[in-house]
Backbone bond lengths (Angstrom), bond angles and torsions (degrees), N, CA, C in turn:
res aa  C-N    CA-C-N  psi(-1)  N-CA   C-N-CA  omega(-1)  CA-C   N-CA-C  phi
1 M - - - 1.464 - - 1.522 110.64 -
2 K 1.365 115.11 -42.91 1.463 118.75 179.73 1.523 110.78 -62.70
3 K 1.352 114.97 -40.37 1.469 118.29 178.80 1.524 110.66 -63.75
4 M 1.334 115.28 -39.74 1.462 119.75 179.50 1.532 111.17 -64.21
5 L 1.333 116.66 -42.98 1.465 120.76 177.94 1.521 111.18 -63.31
6 A 1.341 116.17 -41.17 1.460 120.51 179.48 1.518 110.63 -63.40
7 L 1.352 115.55 -40.71 1.462 120.30 179.20 1.523 110.99 -64.72
8 M 1.323 115.80 -41.88 1.457 119.88 179.51 1.525 111.51 -64.52
9 M 1.331 116.28 -39.64 1.466 120.03 177.76 1.516 110.94 -64.66
10 T 1.335 115.75 -40.83 1.469 119.76 178.84 1.521 110.86 -62.94
11 L 1.327 116.32 -43.91 1.466 120.40 179.01 1.520 111.50 -63.73
12 T 1.318 115.49 -38.57 1.465 119.66 178.60 1.519 110.90 -62.77
13 L 1.343 115.86 -43.83 1.471 120.29 178.70 1.524 111.19 -63.64
14 L 1.350 115.41 -42.39 1.462 119.29 -179.58 1.522 111.46 -65.22
15 L 1.328 115.59 -41.74 1.459 119.12 178.96 1.518 111.43 -66.77
16 G 1.328 115.67 -36.07 1.462 119.71 177.46 1.508 111.36 -65.25
17 A 1.342 116.20 -42.25 1.471 120.42 178.95 1.519 110.53 -65.49
18 A 1.336 115.54 -40.25 1.469 119.13 179.03 1.518 110.90 -64.03
19 G 1.356 115.55 -39.60 1.458 119.69 178.52 1.502 112.00 -64.32
20 A 1.346 117.33 -40.23 1.464 121.46 178.78 1.514 110.74 -64.04
21 A 1.367 114.33 -40.95 1.464 118.08 179.46 1.515 110.79 -65.28
22 A 1.346 115.23 -37.62 1.456 119.16 -178.17 1.517 111.70 -66.64
23 E 1.307 117.42 -25.57 1.454 121.48 -178.64 1.526 112.58 -77.30
24 Q 1.323 117.27 -14.15 1.460 120.88 178.34 1.525 109.96 -68.41
25 T 1.315 116.08 136.23 1.461 122.24 179.77 1.515 109.66 -116.64
26 E 1.322 116.54 125.11 1.467 121.27 175.87 1.521 108.19 -93.54
27 L 1.317 115.70 119.92 1.461 121.73 -177.83 1.526 108.70 -111.01
28 V 1.330 115.89 118.11 1.467 121.14 -176.67 1.526 109.20 -95.46
29 V 1.322 115.20 120.81 1.461 121.70 -177.46 1.521 109.11 -117.04
30 F 1.335 117.30 118.98 1.457 122.85 173.11 1.529 107.14 -93.78
31 A 1.326 116.73 123.01 1.464 119.65 -175.25 1.521 111.27 -140.01
32 A 1.326 114.94 147.69 1.462 121.30 177.52 1.521 110.61 -54.69
33 A 1.329 116.02 143.41 1.468 121.30 -175.36 1.521 112.29 -57.64
34 S 1.328 117.05 -28.51 1.464 120.51 -179.14 1.526 113.26 -68.30
35 M 1.337 117.36 -6.24 1.462 121.07 179.27 1.527 112.68 -101.89
36 T 1.318 117.33 7.42 1.466 121.14 -173.21 1.525 112.33 -54.62
37 E 1.322 116.65 -54.62 1.469 119.87 -174.80 1.529 111.71 -66.13
38 T 1.320 116.42 -44.30 1.466 119.22 -175.75 1.527 111.72 -67.38
39 L 1.318 117.38 -43.12 1.455 118.83 -178.01 1.519 111.88 -70.30
40 N 1.320 118.09 -32.80 1.462 119.46 175.57 1.526 110.97 -66.46
41 E 1.321 117.19 -34.53 1.466 120.06 175.03 1.526 110.27 -69.30
42 I 1.322 116.15 -41.43 1.468 120.67 179.46 1.529 110.73 -66.00
43 K 1.319 116.98 -31.52 1.470 120.47 179.18 1.524 111.01 -56.29
44 A 1.330 116.52 -45.01 1.466 120.22 179.91 1.530 111.00 -65.17
45 L 1.316 116.86 -39.27 1.466 120.58 178.97 1.524 111.09 -67.38
46 Y 1.311 116.01 -39.93 1.463 119.96 -176.56 1.525 111.39 -69.85
47 K 1.322 117.20 -26.91 1.469 120.71 177.97 1.513 110.72 -61.02
48 E 1.333 116.41 -31.63 1.462 119.84 177.86 1.530 111.36 -74.51
49 V 1.313 116.27 -30.26 1.466 121.09 -179.51 1.530 111.14 -81.11
50 A 1.336 116.14 -41.80 1.472 121.51 -176.53 1.530 109.16 -134.34
51 P 1.335 116.90 76.24 1.475 119.57 -176.27 1.516 113.86 -62.66
52 E 1.335 117.06 -18.00 1.460 120.63 -178.81 1.531 112.27 -82.38
53 V 1.338 117.20 -5.30 1.468 121.38 -177.40 1.527 110.21 -107.25
54 E 1.311 115.72 127.61 1.467 121.71 175.13 1.527 108.08 -105.95
55 L 1.330 115.40 113.18 1.465 119.96 179.82 1.516 109.93 -82.97
56 V 1.321 116.31 129.59 1.469 122.77 176.58 1.519 107.31 -120.06
57 F 1.327 116.47 117.48 1.459 120.67 -175.69 1.525 112.00 -101.15
58 N 1.304 114.43 144.92 1.464 122.31 170.02 1.524 106.24 -125.86
59 F 1.338 116.68 108.06 1.459 121.76 -177.85 1.527 110.04 -103.32
60 D 1.313 116.03 131.61 1.468 120.68 175.59 1.524 107.48 -169.36
61 S 1.312 116.42 -174.99 1.463 119.09 175.11 1.521 108.68 -65.15
62 S 1.325 116.55 148.96 1.461 120.51 -177.56 1.525 111.76 -61.50
63 G 1.334 116.78 -34.52 1.454 120.19 177.99 1.517 112.25 -65.09
64 T 1.330 116.84 -41.73 1.459 121.00 178.00 1.521 110.72 -65.41
65 L 1.332 116.59 -42.75 1.465 120.56 179.23 1.525 111.13 -63.37
66 K 1.324 116.31 -42.05 1.469 120.40 178.63 1.524 110.23 -59.72
67 T 1.327 117.23 -42.45 1.466 121.41 179.50 1.523 110.82 -64.78
68 Q 1.323 117.04 -41.30 1.461 120.32 179.55 1.529 110.90 -62.79
69 I 1.336 116.53 -41.25 1.462 120.38 177.26 1.522 110.27 -63.18
70 E 1.309 116.16 -45.52 1.468 122.08 179.88 1.526 111.11 -59.61
71 E 1.337 116.20 -33.88 1.469 120.55 -177.30 1.523 113.21 -87.27
72 G 1.345 116.80 4.03 1.456 119.10 171.74 1.512 116.71 107.14
73 A 1.331 118.39 9.97 1.459 120.36 178.79 1.524 110.60 -65.67
74 A 1.315 116.51 143.81 1.466 121.32 177.08 1.523 109.53 -72.03
75 C 1.323 116.13 127.64 1.466 120.72 -178.47 1.524 108.67 -156.38
76 D 1.316 115.48 134.42 1.459 120.81 178.84 1.525 112.63 -99.73
77 V 1.333 116.38 -41.54 1.468 122.06 -177.72 1.519 108.72 -131.86
78 F 1.339 115.88 135.36 1.465 121.05 178.18 1.520 109.14 -120.15
79 I 1.345 116.00 131.02 1.460 121.87 175.45 1.527 107.49 -125.13
80 S 1.321 115.83 115.57 1.458 122.36 -176.73 1.526 110.80 -101.93
81 A 1.327 115.83 153.13 1.466 120.57 177.48 1.528 111.84 -87.05
82 A 1.316 117.07 5.43 1.466 121.36 177.95 1.522 108.69 -160.70
83 P 1.325 117.90 151.62 1.468 120.01 177.92 1.526 113.61 -63.20
84 K 1.318 118.29 -27.81 1.462 121.09 -173.08 1.522 112.35 -54.13
85 Q 1.321 117.19 -50.85 1.463 120.58 -176.46 1.531 111.25 -68.40
86 M 1.330 117.12 -36.66 1.455 119.67 176.72 1.526 110.09 -67.34
87 N 1.332 116.92 -42.09 1.465 120.39 179.03 1.527 111.81 -59.14
88 Q 1.332 116.34 -36.36 1.459 120.26 -179.61 1.529 111.99 -65.10
89 L 1.340 116.28 -24.55 1.463 121.24 179.71 1.518 112.98 -98.62
90 D 1.325 116.98 -4.44 1.459 122.41 -169.67 1.525 111.17 -110.09
91 A 1.333 116.74 104.67 1.465 120.57 179.63 1.517 111.58 -63.46
92 G 1.334 116.68 -24.53 1.451 119.83 177.74 1.507 113.06 -68.43
93 A 1.333 116.71 -30.96 1.465 122.01 179.39 1.515 112.07 -97.27
94 N 1.326 116.12 -22.89 1.457 121.12 -175.17 1.536 108.39 -143.01
95 P 1.330 117.50 82.93 1.469 121.12 -174.69 1.523 114.05 -57.17
96 D 1.314 117.10 -25.29 1.462 120.27 -179.32 1.526 112.05 -92.17
97 G 1.319 116.46 2.38 1.460 120.57 -177.64 1.515 112.58 -98.22
98 L 1.325 115.68 -151.95 1.454 122.26 -178.63 1.524 110.07 -83.18
99 D 1.317 115.90 165.56 1.469 120.44 -177.58 1.527 109.16 -129.18
100 F 1.345 115.66 85.74 1.466 120.83 -179.35 1.523 112.97 -124.07
101 V 1.305 118.70 -16.09 1.468 121.56 -176.21 1.520 110.35 -84.77
102 L 1.321 116.18 130.11 1.458 121.00 174.97 1.521 108.07 -73.86
103 Q 1.315 116.33 110.90 1.463 121.22 -172.87 1.539 110.77 -60.04
104 G 1.324 113.84 139.28 1.452 120.48 -179.08 1.512 114.38 93.01
105 T 1.352 117.21 -4.99 1.467 119.52 -178.73 1.529 112.78 -106.08
106 R 1.322 116.97 -13.75 1.465 119.08 -173.93 1.532 111.42 -71.34
107 V 1.343 115.26 135.08 1.464 121.32 176.42 1.524 109.29 -137.11
108 D 1.325 116.53 150.74 1.460 120.83 167.43 1.523 105.83 -83.80
109 L 1.330 115.62 107.49 1.467 121.37 -168.92 1.521 113.21 -84.61
110 L 1.341 116.51 -48.32 1.455 121.46 -170.84 1.518 111.42 -142.39
111 E 1.341 114.59 161.65 1.463 121.27 168.34 1.522 108.22 -125.75
112 N 1.321 115.70 141.03 1.461 122.22 178.75 1.520 108.71 -122.98
113 K 1.317 117.44 178.24 1.456 123.40 175.98 1.528 109.35 -123.38
114 V 1.316 115.88 145.80 1.471 121.05 177.05 1.523 107.63 -91.81
115 A 1.323 114.86 113.64 1.460 120.94 -170.32 1.523 112.07 -107.73
116 L 1.310 115.13 146.54 1.470 121.92 170.97 1.519 106.66 -97.84
117 A 1.324 115.87 107.67 1.467 121.57 -174.50 1.522 111.12 -109.01
118 V 1.330 115.61 150.26 1.468 121.10 -177.83 1.528 109.35 -129.40
119 P 1.337 116.73 158.57 1.464 120.06 177.17 1.534 110.97 -67.07
120 E 1.313 115.07 169.97 1.456 120.79 179.60 1.539 110.77 -55.59
121 G 1.317 115.83 130.08 1.457 120.82 179.42 1.515 114.22 83.67
122 N 1.345 117.37 -10.40 1.471 122.07 179.21 1.535 110.79 48.00
123 P 1.347 117.43 62.96 1.474 120.88 -175.34 1.524 114.48 -54.91
124 A 1.321 117.36 -34.38 1.465 120.24 -177.66 1.521 112.05 -83.36
125 G 1.312 117.41 -7.93 1.460 121.20 177.38 1.519 114.07 65.83
126 I 1.325 117.51 35.51 1.465 121.10 -179.63 1.527 109.29 -74.97
127 E 1.328 116.20 132.67 1.468 120.05 -172.14 1.519 114.49 -107.24
128 S 1.338 118.04 -26.43 1.456 119.77 -172.81 1.527 109.56 -169.27
129 Y 1.341 115.71 174.64 1.460 119.35 172.84 1.528 111.07 -64.00
130 D 1.322 117.27 -37.24 1.468 120.20 177.29 1.526 110.40 -59.64
131 D 1.323 115.26 -44.49 1.470 121.29 179.30 1.523 110.11 -63.70
132 L 1.344 116.66 -44.24 1.466 120.54 179.03 1.519 110.99 -59.24
133 A 1.323 117.54 -46.34 1.463 121.10 -178.18 1.520 111.39 -58.87
134 A 1.332 116.42 -43.96 1.462 120.19 -179.94 1.522 111.49 -64.60
135 R 1.310 115.83 -38.74 1.477 119.38 -176.34 1.525 112.45 -80.49
136 L 1.326 118.02 -22.56 1.458 119.25 171.71 1.523 110.32 -65.87
137 V 1.318 115.90 -35.14 1.472 120.59 178.61 1.522 110.92 -66.02
138 T 1.320 116.33 -41.51 1.474 119.80 -179.23 1.521 112.30 -80.83
139 G 1.343 116.62 -13.58 1.462 120.25 173.84 1.512 115.60 80.89
140 D 1.333 118.63 19.85 1.469 119.24 -177.39 1.522 112.46 -108.84
141 V 1.336 116.21 27.90 1.452 120.03 177.68 1.525 108.61 -146.18
142 L 1.328 117.27 148.74 1.467 121.88 179.08 1.523 108.65 -117.15
143 L 1.333 115.91 120.37 1.460 123.43 -175.37 1.522 110.74 -108.98
144 A 1.333 116.69 134.65 1.463 121.77 172.07 1.526 108.76 -100.88
145 M 1.335 116.51 135.84 1.451 121.24 179.19 1.522 109.59 -144.49
146 G 1.317 117.53 165.23 1.455 121.33 178.58 1.511 112.05 -78.04
147 N 1.326 115.66 157.10 1.457 121.32 174.91 1.531 110.49 -61.47
148 S 1.312 116.51 165.70 1.464 120.91 -174.97 1.529 112.99 -69.45
149 D 1.342 118.62 -17.57 1.462 120.60 178.71 1.522 112.13 -94.38
150 V 1.317 116.51 6.55 1.465 122.74 -178.81 1.530 108.20 -107.56
151 P 1.321 119.14 132.73 1.470 119.19 -179.06 1.521 114.28 -51.34
152 V 1.337 118.28 -44.48 1.465 118.27 -178.50 1.523 110.57 -64.89
153 G 1.333 117.60 -29.75 1.458 120.80 174.97 1.518 111.21 -70.56
154 Q 1.321 116.52 -37.86 1.467 120.65 178.42 1.528 111.11 -67.29
155 Y 1.343 116.88 -38.23 1.467 119.10 175.24 1.529 110.45 -64.99
156 T 1.329 116.76 -38.22 1.467 120.54 178.87 1.524 111.00 -65.10
157 Q 1.322 116.92 -39.71 1.469 120.47 177.09 1.529 110.89 -59.80
158 K 1.317 116.57 -38.73 1.467 120.07 177.81 1.527 110.71 -65.49
159 I 1.325 116.40 -37.16 1.466 120.09 178.10 1.529 110.06 -66.17
160 L 1.318 116.70 -42.40 1.470 119.90 177.14 1.528 110.47 -61.94
161 D 1.323 116.50 -42.07 1.473 120.20 177.14 1.527 110.93 -62.00
162 Y 1.307 116.06 -38.17 1.468 121.34 179.64 1.530 110.36 -58.55
163 Y 1.324 115.50 -36.42 1.473 120.53 179.39 1.536 112.25 -93.61
164 H 1.334 116.74 9.08 1.475 122.40 179.20 1.524 111.33 58.71
165 L 1.316 115.80 40.45 1.462 121.78 177.10 1.524 109.50 -103.40
166 N 1.325 116.78 138.27 1.450 122.22 -179.93 1.522 109.55 -93.79
167 E 1.337 115.85 115.75 1.463 119.88 -176.16 1.524 112.14 -60.54
168 D 1.323 117.52 -41.95 1.471 120.25 -179.39 1.524 110.91 -61.35
169 D 1.318 116.75 -39.97 1.464 119.95 178.69 1.526 110.89 -66.06
170 L 1.329 116.10 -39.54 1.462 120.03 179.52 1.530 110.91 -65.99
171 A 1.337 116.11 -41.73 1.458 120.25 178.47 1.527 110.73 -63.84
172 A 1.340 116.17 -41.99 1.462 120.32 178.97 1.520 111.48 -64.57
173 A 1.327 116.28 -30.85 1.462 120.83 179.16 1.524 112.36 -79.98
174 G 1.343 116.83 -7.02 1.461 120.93 176.71 1.514 114.79 77.30
175 V 1.337 116.91 24.72 1.467 118.84 -178.92 1.532 112.00 -106.00
176 V 1.350 115.94 8.66 1.460 120.34 179.63 1.526 109.27 -132.71
177 T 1.328 116.15 136.13 1.458 121.83 169.73 1.526 107.50 -120.38
178 Y 1.349 115.86 166.13 1.466 119.66 -172.97 1.530 111.59 -127.14
179 G 1.331 114.41 158.24 1.454 122.42 172.35 1.510 109.13 -134.50
180 S 1.330 116.86 148.42 1.467 120.48 -176.39 1.524 112.62 -80.53
181 N 1.324 116.88 -10.74 1.469 121.54 170.85 1.523 108.07 -157.56
182 V 1.322 116.40 174.54 1.466 119.47 -173.13 1.524 111.72 -65.93
183 K 1.332 117.96 -28.64 1.459 120.10 179.47 1.526 111.13 -66.77
184 E 1.334 117.16 -36.21 1.471 119.99 178.09 1.526 110.56 -66.95
185 V 1.330 116.59 -39.84 1.466 120.03 176.88 1.525 109.85 -64.41
186 T 1.321 116.27 -43.76 1.467 120.89 179.36 1.521 110.83 -59.75
187 S 1.326 117.30 -41.65 1.473 121.38 -179.94 1.525 111.27 -63.05
188 Q 1.325 116.94 -39.77 1.465 119.75 178.88 1.526 111.06 -61.10
189 V 1.334 115.26 -39.01 1.472 118.89 178.88 1.526 110.12 -70.91
190 A 1.323 116.79 -46.50 1.467 120.86 -177.87 1.524 112.02 -60.70
191 E 1.321 116.12 -33.79 1.464 120.97 -179.82 1.525 112.92 -86.63
192 A 1.344 116.57 1.91 1.465 122.74 -179.12 1.528 111.83 58.12
193 A 1.331 115.87 30.44 1.464 120.22 174.70 1.520 110.62 -77.05
194 V 1.331 116.11 -15.14 1.462 122.75 178.49 1.525 108.10 -135.15
195 D 1.318 115.75 168.65 1.471 119.76 178.67 1.523 112.26 -82.33
196 C 1.326 116.46 -25.28 1.456 120.50 -179.39 1.519 108.78 -167.45
197 G 1.328 115.94 168.76 1.450 120.37 177.37 1.512 110.23 -151.66
198 V 1.319 115.64 150.60 1.460 120.78 176.09 1.528 107.29 -98.48
199 I 1.324 115.78 112.98 1.457 122.69 -176.86 1.525 108.16 -136.29
200 Y 1.305 116.62 -174.04 1.459 119.84 174.79 1.522 110.32 -87.37
201 A 1.313 115.97 150.00 1.462 120.36 179.20 1.525 111.25 -57.83
202 T 1.332 116.93 -35.31 1.455 120.30 -179.05 1.530 111.90 -67.97
203 D 1.329 117.37 -35.86 1.466 120.13 177.46 1.515 110.92 -69.96
204 A 1.326 116.34 -36.87 1.462 119.89 175.65 1.521 109.97 -62.17
205 F 1.320 117.13 -42.55 1.466 121.81 178.96 1.522 110.03 -61.26
206 S 1.335 117.07 -49.21 1.467 121.28 -176.64 1.529 111.84 -63.96
207 A 1.335 116.63 -33.48 1.467 120.80 -178.50 1.525 112.48 -90.01
208 G 1.320 117.89 -3.25 1.461 120.80 179.92 1.515 113.43 70.98
209 L 1.333 117.20 29.58 1.463 121.23 -178.20 1.526 111.22 -92.24
210 T 1.316 115.26 153.51 1.460 121.45 176.97 1.524 109.92 -83.31
211 V 1.317 116.11 131.45 1.465 122.39 175.43 1.520 108.17 -102.16
212 V 1.331 116.61 122.59 1.463 120.30 -179.19 1.526 112.19 -97.97
213 D 1.341 116.95 -14.13 1.461 119.61 178.76 1.519 108.90 -166.15
214 T 1.325 117.04 155.38 1.465 122.21 171.93 1.523 108.55 -127.06
215 A 1.319 115.45 144.34 1.462 120.59 -176.18 1.522 110.79 -76.93
216 T 1.302 115.64 144.13 1.462 121.27 175.26 1.522 109.65 -84.86
217 A 1.328 116.06 167.16 1.461 120.66 177.04 1.526 111.35 -61.85
218 D 1.344 117.62 -31.05 1.463 121.14 178.07 1.524 111.12 -64.86
219 M 1.314 116.22 -29.46 1.459 120.36 -176.37 1.520 112.76 -80.05
220 C 1.322 117.43 -38.12 1.468 118.28 -175.09 1.521 114.19 -147.79
221 G 1.336 117.63 7.96 1.455 119.89 -177.09 1.525 111.17 82.72
222 R 1.325 115.85 176.50 1.459 120.83 177.06 1.525 109.88 -82.15
223 V 1.319 115.97 146.33 1.465 121.81 -178.02 1.527 108.31 -99.84
224 I 1.324 115.65 89.64 1.455 122.22 -175.36 1.529 110.51 -101.65
225 Y 1.333 115.19 134.61 1.466 121.84 177.35 1.534 109.14 -105.31
226 P 1.329 118.62 102.35 1.464 119.91 174.85 1.531 111.01 -83.12
227 A 1.332 115.60 151.44 1.464 121.52 177.56 1.522 108.67 -135.57
228 A 1.329 116.14 149.68 1.464 119.87 179.77 1.519 110.48 -159.24
229 V 1.319 115.15 152.73 1.462 121.33 166.51 1.524 106.96 -78.81
230 L 1.322 117.21 140.51 1.462 120.46 178.87 1.521 110.37 -92.89
231 N 1.326 115.70 149.15 1.467 119.73 -177.95 1.522 112.79 -76.08
232 I 1.332 117.40 -0.60 1.464 121.26 175.15 1.530 111.24 -93.64
233 T 1.327 117.35 -0.34 1.457 120.19 -178.43 1.530 111.44 -63.62
234 R 1.319 115.01 146.13 1.463 121.02 172.26 1.528 110.22 -104.38
235 N 1.327 115.45 4.31 1.467 121.11 -176.89 1.522 109.43 -134.52
236 E 1.340 115.59 58.19 1.458 119.53 -172.15 1.524 112.68 -59.36
237 A 1.321 117.90 -44.75 1.465 120.33 -177.49 1.523 110.86 -62.65
238 A 1.323 116.59 -44.70 1.470 120.48 -179.94 1.525 110.71 -67.32
239 A 1.327 117.10 -37.42 1.463 121.02 179.63 1.528 110.69 -66.31
240 R 1.320 116.43 -43.59 1.469 120.10 177.57 1.525 110.74 -62.80
241 A 1.316 116.40 -40.98 1.462 120.11 -178.49 1.527 111.08 -64.51
242 F 1.332 116.89 -40.58 1.467 119.51 179.40 1.522 111.00 -67.42
243 L 1.322 117.13 -41.20 1.457 119.89 178.44 1.533 110.47 -63.70
244 D 1.320 117.01 -38.41 1.463 120.35 175.25 1.532 110.67 -61.07
245 Y 1.324 115.96 -40.64 1.467 120.27 179.73 1.530 110.65 -62.83
246 L 1.319 116.38 -38.35 1.470 119.88 -178.85 1.522 112.16 -64.70
247 T 1.323 117.29 -22.36 1.465 120.28 178.85 1.530 112.01 -94.23
248 G 1.322 116.64 -0.40 1.458 120.92 -177.11 1.512 113.53 -88.63
249 P 1.332 117.80 176.61 1.469 122.32 -172.83 1.524 114.71 -65.95
250 E 1.339 117.92 -36.26 1.462 119.54 -177.31 1.524 111.10 -66.77
251 A 1.327 117.11 -48.67 1.462 120.71 178.38 1.527 110.84 -66.82
252 S 1.332 117.16 -38.84 1.462 120.81 -179.80 1.528 111.34 -59.98
253 A 1.328 116.66 -36.40 1.468 120.17 178.78 1.523 110.92 -63.93
254 V 1.320 117.00 -37.89 1.467 121.06 177.18 1.526 110.21 -65.74
255 F 1.324 116.28 -45.19 1.462 120.00 179.84 1.531 111.38 -62.59
256 E 1.307 116.31 -44.38 1.473 120.44 -178.12 1.517 111.75 -63.67
257 A 1.325 116.99 -33.21 1.467 121.05 -175.96 1.526 112.76 -62.98
258 V 1.338 117.03 -25.30 1.468 119.87 -179.16 1.524 112.59 -106.15
259 G 1.343 117.18 1.69 1.459 118.83 175.18 1.503 116.67 111.85
260 F 1.342 118.36 -2.12 1.462 120.10 172.86 1.533 108.92 -71.41
261 S 1.328 115.77 153.20 1.467 121.25 170.55 1.528 107.22 -112.14
262 P 1.340 118.03 105.26 1.481 120.00 177.78 1.526 110.07 -62.18
263 L 1.333 115.44 140.25 1.463 120.79 -177.42 1.513 112.97 -111.24
264 S 1.349 116.67 -9.80 1.458 119.03 -171.91 1.528 112.54 -122.82
265 K 1.325 118.38 25.78 1.465 120.43 -178.99 1.522 110.67 -65.62
């Protein structure tokens, strides 16, 4: 009888543990690389709010993330560094495009700034975007920028257009290098492999880089980060709850600390 009772207690404990494990929800969040530090900090905070949710992040350029979603990658929440990639997935914004956004969940989450950052000590003595534009023409400066499929690269292209500079000519002259996402551009600047780089203000803050100028809306538009639950999610309630948390005061404080401007508080 004692053995039978012991066996029953063991089975009860095992079933209880299995039930607890089954209640855990894995939430996959695809987010722009420029959100790496902030979302990892928010992950620890969110564990206290929703201990049953395990956040799994995939950080990369918004263009790469959009392609992965299009090709069938599992994703519950998508946060892009520009509206373009979200619009391509949002039938509500682009009826002739793809249909991955769960309608009614999309929000403009954050705003960032496009910063001109320099290595420690600013060896090339770059003072501003105006100064950079003039020196790109004379060929005595090396600029790092994002690829054309990366939002930070697209913002940089707009800045070059603003100054009537031809990117192909600059590349042919050897005064431009590229990165596949904003973190690669940031690394080139931090390692002083280039004289300067166009990155986000938040990445400059996280990397401890000096910002000598920030672009105005006239130069490249506003840098808006949209977020949405995707209609391919298998965890809609948990995905909605996490997105709601990102618009709340606790997450907003984390974003503000590194230079983001929350838009949905």
